C-alpha positions in Angstrom: -0.2 -0.2 0.1 1.1 3.4 -0.7 -0.6 5.2 2.3 -2.3 7.5 -0.1 -6.0 7.6 0.2 -8.3 6.7 -2.3 -9.9 9.9 -3.0 -8.5 13.5 -1.9 -10.5 15.7 0.0 -11.0 18.7 -2.1 -9.5 21.7 -1.2 -12.5 24.1 -1.9 -15.1 22.0 -1.0 -16.9 23.0 2.9 -17.2 18.9 4.4 -20.1 18.2 6.9 -18.8 16.4 10.2 -20.3 13.3 8.7 -18.3 13.4 5.1 -15.3 14.4 7.4 -16.1 11.4 9.6 -16.3 9.3 6.8 -13.2 10.4 5.2 -11.1 9.7 8.0 -12.5 5.9 8.4 -11.8 5.3 4.7 -8.0 6.3 4.9 -7.4 5.0 8.7 -6.9 1.5 7.6 -4.5 2.7 4.1 -1.8 4.1 6.5 1.6 2.1 6.6 2.7 4.9 9.1 1.4 7.9 10.6 1.7 11.1 9.1 -0.1 14.3 8.9 -3.4 14.5 6.4 -5.2 16.8 4.9 -9.0 16.5 6.7 -10.6 19.5 4.6 -12.7 22.7 5.3 -15.2 22.8 7.8 -18.0 25.7 8.3 -17.0 26.4 11.6 -14.3 25.5 14.4 -16.9 23.5 16.2 -17.7 21.2 13.1 -13.7 20.4 12.6 -13.4 19.5 16.5 -16.3 17.3 16.2 -14.6 15.8 13.2 -11.5 15.4 14.6 -12.8 13.7 17.7 -15.3 10.8 15.7 -13.8 7.3 16.0 -11.0 7.2 15.9 -10.6 10.0 17.8 -7.5 12.1 17.6 -5.4 12.5 20.7 -3.5 15.4 22.1 -1.4 16.9 19.5 -2.6 14.9 16.5 -5.1 17.8 14.8 -4.5 20.9 13.7 -6.9 24.2 12.9 -6.5 26.9 11.0 -9.2 29.5 11.1 -9.6 31.6 7.9 -12.7 34.0 7.8 -15.7 31.5 7.5 -13.5 28.4 7.3 -11.9 26.1 9.7 -9.2 24.0 7.6 -8.2 20.7 9.2 -5.0 18.5 9.6 -4.9 15.1 11.3 -2.1 12.9 12.6 -2.9 9.4 11.7 
C-alpha cells in the first residue's frame, strides 16, 4: 500500500462533520505509518473539532486547526 487515500479531499469544498468522519474512516486503514493528512475545510471550528473527535478520535497534538474567515481547515496526524 502506498498510504495514499483513495480519493483526495477537495481543498475548495466545505465538509460536513459526517463527510469528514467518513473520509477519516476510509483512510485510517490505508496508512503504513502515521503522517499529517489534509482532512478538509469545515464551516466552523466546532464542526472541525467534532470531525477530529469522531472515531478513531485524535489524541493530544494530533490535530491542527487553521481558521480563515468562515472556514476552519483541519489536518490530522494518523
